[in-house]
C-alpha positions as CSV (number, residue, x, y, z in Angstrom):
1,M,0.0,0.0,0.0
2,V,3.0,2.4,0.7
3,E,5.8,2.0,-1.8
4,I,8.9,4.2,-1.7
5,G,11.4,3.7,-4.4
6,N,14.9,5.2,-4.8
7,L,13.8,8.4,-3.1
8,N,16.0,11.4,-2.7
9,F,15.1,14.4,-0.6
10,A,16.9,17.5,0.8
11,Y,15.7,20.7,2.5
12,P,16.8,23.9,0.9
13,R,20.4,24.8,1.6
14,K,21.0,21.6,3.6
15,S,22.7,18.4,2.8
16,E,20.7,15.5,1.4
17,L,18.5,13.8,4.0
18,F,17.4,10.8,2.0
19,S,19.4,9.3,-0.9
20,G,18.1,6.3,-2.7
21,L,15.6,5.4,0.1
22,S,13.4,2.4,-0.6
23,L,10.7,1.1,1.7
24,E,7.5,-0.9,1.5
25,L,4.7,-1.0,4.1
26,Q,2.0,-3.7,3.9
27,P,-1.6,-3.8,5.4
28,G,-2.3,-5.6,8.6
29,N,0.7,-4.2,10.5
30,I,1.4,-1.7,13.2
31,Y,4.9,-0.4,12.1
32,G,7.1,1.2,14.7
33,L,9.3,3.9,13.2
34,L,12.3,4.5,15.5
35,G,15.3,6.7,15.3
36,Q,17.3,9.4,17.0
37,N,16.5,13.1,16.7
38,G,17.3,14.2,13.2
39,A,17.2,10.7,11.7
40,G,14.4,11.8,9.3
41,K,11.4,10.2,10.9
42,T,9.0,13.2,10.7
43,S,10.3,14.1,7.2
44,L,9.6,10.6,6.0
45,L,6.0,10.8,7.4
46,K,5.5,14.1,5.6
47,L,6.8,12.6,2.4
48,I,4.3,9.7,2.7
49,T,1.4,12.1,3.3
50,G,2.4,14.4,0.5
51,L,3.4,17.3,2.8
52,L,6.9,17.2,1.3
53,Y,8.0,16.6,-2.3
54,P,10.8,14.2,-3.2
55,Q,13.5,15.5,-5.5
56,R,13.9,12.2,-7.2
57,G,12.3,8.7,-6.9
58,T,8.8,7.8,-6.0
59,C,6.5,7.7,-3.0
60,K,3.2,6.0,-3.7
61,V,0.2,5.5,-1.3
62,L,-2.7,3.4,-2.6
63,N,-0.9,3.6,-6.0
64,Y,-1.1,7.4,-6.1
65,D,1.9,9.7,-6.0
66,S,1.6,11.0,-2.5
67,F,2.8,14.5,-3.3
68,R,-0.2,15.0,-5.7
69,R,-2.5,14.8,-2.7
70,Y,-5.5,13.6,-4.6
71,P,-8.7,13.7,-2.5
72,V,-9.4,10.0,-3.1
73,M,-6.0,9.3,-1.5
74,L,-6.3,11.8,1.3
75,S,-9.7,10.4,2.3
76,E,-7.8,7.2,3.2
77,V,-4.9,8.8,5.1
78,Y,-4.9,10.4,8.5
79,I,-1.9,11.8,10.3
80,I,-1.7,12.9,14.0
81,P,1.4,15.1,14.2
82,E,3.4,15.6,17.3
83,E,2.6,19.4,17.3
84,F,-0.9,20.6,16.2
85,H,-3.3,23.4,16.4
86,L,-7.0,22.9,16.9
87,P,-9.7,25.6,16.3
88,P,-11.9,27.0,19.2
89,L,-14.8,24.7,18.4
90,K,-16.8,22.3,20.4
91,I,-15.6,18.7,19.9
92,K,-18.9,17.7,18.2
93,E,-18.6,20.7,15.8
94,Y,-15.1,19.7,14.9
95,V,-16.2,16.2,14.2
96,S,-19.2,17.3,12.2
97,I,-17.1,19.4,9.9
98,N,-14.1,17.1,9.4
99,G,-15.7,13.7,9.6
100,A,-17.4,14.4,6.2
101,F,-14.0,14.2,4.5
102,Y,-13.6,10.5,5.4
103,P,-16.2,8.2,3.8
104,G,-15.4,5.5,6.4
105,F,-15.9,7.8,9.4
106,D,-17.9,6.0,12.1
107,Y,-19.6,8.4,14.5
108,T,-20.7,5.6,16.8
109,Q,-17.1,4.4,17.0
110,F,-15.9,7.9,17.8
111,D,-18.5,8.2,20.6
112,G,-17.2,4.9,22.0
113,Y,-13.6,6.2,22.0
114,M,-14.7,9.4,23.7
115,R,-16.3,7.4,26.5
116,E,-13.1,5.4,26.9
117,F,-11.1,8.6,27.2
118,K,-13.8,10.1,29.5
119,L,-14.3,13.2,27.3
120,D,-17.5,15.1,26.6
121,K,-18.3,16.1,23.0
122,T,-19.8,19.4,24.2
123,E,-16.5,20.6,25.5
124,K,-14.6,23.3,23.6
125,L,-11.3,22.1,22.1
126,S,-9.6,25.4,23.3
127,A,-10.5,24.6,26.9
128,L,-8.8,21.2,26.9
129,S,-5.3,20.3,28.1
130,Y,-2.7,19.1,25.6
131,G,-3.2,15.5,26.7
132,Q,-7.0,15.8,26.3
133,K,-6.6,17.3,22.8
134,K,-4.4,14.4,21.9
135,K,-7.1,12.0,23.0
136,V,-9.6,13.8,20.8
137,L,-7.3,13.5,17.8
138,L,-6.6,9.8,18.5
139,A,-10.3,9.1,18.8
140,F,-11.0,11.0,15.6
141,G,-8.1,9.4,13.7
142,L,-9.2,5.8,14.6
143,A,-12.8,6.6,13.8
144,T,-11.9,7.7,10.3
145,N,-11.2,4.0,9.5
146,S,-8.6,5.3,7.0
147,R,-6.5,2.7,5.4
148,L,-3.3,4.5,6.5
149,L,-3.1,6.0,10.0
150,I,0.1,7.8,11.0
151,L,0.9,8.7,14.6
152,D,3.9,10.9,15.5
153,E,4.7,10.5,19.2
154,P,1.1,9.5,20.0
155,T,1.6,9.0,23.8
156,N,3.2,12.4,24.5
157,G,0.9,14.2,26.9
158,L,-1.0,11.0,28.0
159,D,-1.0,9.8,31.6
160,I,-0.3,6.2,32.4
161,P,-4.0,5.0,32.4
162,S,-4.6,6.8,29.1
163,K,-1.5,5.1,27.5
164,S,-3.0,1.8,28.5
165,Q,-6.3,2.7,27.0
166,F,-4.6,3.9,23.8
167,R,-2.7,0.7,23.4
168,R,-5.9,-1.4,23.9
169,I,-7.9,0.7,21.5
170,L,-5.3,0.7,18.8
171,A,-4.7,-3.0,19.0
172,S,-8.4,-3.6,18.5
173,S,-8.6,-1.3,15.5
174,I,-6.0,-2.8,13.2
175,S,-7.3,-5.0,10.4
176,E,-6.0,-6.7,7.3
177,E,-6.9,-3.7,5.2
178,R,-5.2,-1.0,7.4
179,I,-1.6,0.2,8.1
180,F,-0.7,2.0,11.3
181,V,2.7,3.7,11.5
182,I,3.8,4.9,14.9
183,S,6.9,7.2,15.1
184,T,8.1,7.4,18.7
185,H,10.9,7.8,21.2
186,Q,8.8,6.3,23.9
187,V,9.6,2.7,22.9
188,R,8.6,1.3,26.3
189,D,5.1,2.6,25.8
190,M,4.8,0.8,22.4
191,E,6.8,-2.4,22.7
192,S,3.8,-4.6,23.3
193,L,2.1,-3.1,20.2
194,I,4.4,-2.3,17.3
195,D,5.4,-5.0,14.8
196,P,7.4,-4.8,12.6
197,I,10.1,-2.4,13.7
198,I,11.8,0.1,11.3
199,V,14.9,2.0,12.5
200,L,16.1,5.1,10.6
201,D,19.6,6.5,11.1
202,E,21.0,9.5,9.1
203,G,18.3,9.1,6.5
204,K,18.8,5.4,5.9
205,V,16.7,2.3,7.0
206,I,19.3,0.4,9.0
207,F,16.9,-2.2,10.4
208,K,13.5,-3.6,9.4
209,R,12.3,-6.8,11.1
210,S,9.2,-8.5,12.5
211,M,9.0,-9.3,16.2
212,E,8.9,-13.0,15.2
213,E,12.3,-12.7,13.3
214,I,13.8,-10.8,16.2
215,G,12.7,-13.4,18.7
216,Q,14.1,-16.2,16.5
217,H,17.6,-14.6,16.0
218,L,18.2,-12.6,19.2
219,A,18.0,-13.3,22.9
220,F,17.7,-10.7,25.7
221,K,19.2,-11.5,29.0
222,L,20.6,-10.2,32.2
223,I,24.2,-11.6,32.5
224,K,27.2,-11.2,34.7
225,E,29.9,-11.5,32.0
226,D,30.3,-12.5,28.4
227,K,31.8,-16.0,28.7
228,N,31.3,-17.2,25.1
229,G,31.7,-14.1,23.1
230,N,28.1,-14.3,22.2
231,V,27.1,-10.8,23.3
232,L,26.2,-8.4,20.5
233,Y,25.6,-5.4,22.8
234,S,25.2,-4.8,26.5
235,E,24.5,-2.0,29.0
236,D,25.8,-2.0,32.6
237,L,23.2,-2.4,35.4
238,V,23.6,-2.5,39.2
239,S,22.9,-6.3,39.1
240,G,25.0,-7.1,36.0
241,K,24.5,-6.4,32.3
242,A,21.4,-6.2,30.1
243,A,22.6,-7.9,27.0
244,V,21.5,-8.7,23.4
245,L,22.9,-12.0,22.3
246,K,22.8,-14.3,19.3
247,N,19.9,-16.8,19.9
248,Q,21.9,-19.9,19.3
249,H,19.7,-22.3,21.2
250,N,16.2,-21.2,20.0
251,E,15.4,-19.7,23.4
252,E,12.2,-17.7,23.9
253,T,13.1,-14.4,25.6
254,Q,11.1,-11.1,25.9
255,V,12.3,-8.5,23.5
256,N,13.6,-5.4,25.3
257,M,12.8,-2.7,22.7
258,E,14.9,0.0,24.3
259,L,17.9,-2.2,24.5
260,L,17.4,-3.5,21.0
261,F,17.2,0.1,19.6
262,N,20.4,1.1,21.4
263,A,22.1,-2.1,20.1
264,I,21.0,-1.3,16.5
265,I,22.3,2.3,16.7
266,N,25.6,1.4,18.3
267,N,26.3,-2.0,16.7
268,G,23.9,-2.3,13.7
269,S,26.2,-4.3,11.5
270,E,26.6,-7.1,13.9
271,I,22.9,-7.1,14.9
272,N,21.9,-7.4,11.2
273,Q,24.6,-10.1,10.7
274,A,22.8,-12.2,13.3
275,F,19.8,-12.5,11.0
276,K,21.9,-14.1,8.2
277,K,22.4,-17.8,8.1
């Protein structure tokens, strides 16, 4: 559904951010887009939604060039940016105006999400806190039933109970026809949800694997020392070392997303080598 081929992009008077970038996203997945600040995550999301133009190469969504922003494509794409501005309208007025742009918008579904988040549709958006506004956008975005839903730092501003509600709602909303893309630094908030994982670094995709692949090839353990030279990456803890190891004995261990991300950034070549037979 999302196909990026040999894409080049640079901001004016800056060095090239993407050079020959290729990436494919398939329906039925909640992709986690991870990367350090400046890696290109937000720029990639803007290219996918047509808010930025590639200098060369292609970026297609539903077989349309995304930068052309055809209404038929935009009606199936919804993005919740990290930073946003909402008009001084009541929630129900905002939904009445904007829901019409999405043929799959489900008002009953939206009402259900609002009850989950304990929000009243008669409240004014301008009177809400940042976290409450984020909940309204999350409820609206999910209720569009768009085939591509993009969320940039969706848990920023949410308290712990709201994060749990969000994960539950999002997991129940994915289908074989939809793609969710979550760009986040808060990997611990998302590690039970995102699959596959994409890691961007300096404008390049340096890692793209499913959770199943990760579990088959890597093990995550607390160790005292590396006795067999099997450790690919480790971090010191008070009680020993949190380590990523080659999974040589088909062990089942819980993926530590934060540790994995640090391992990819600091030792990506060896991490990727572990997936080769």
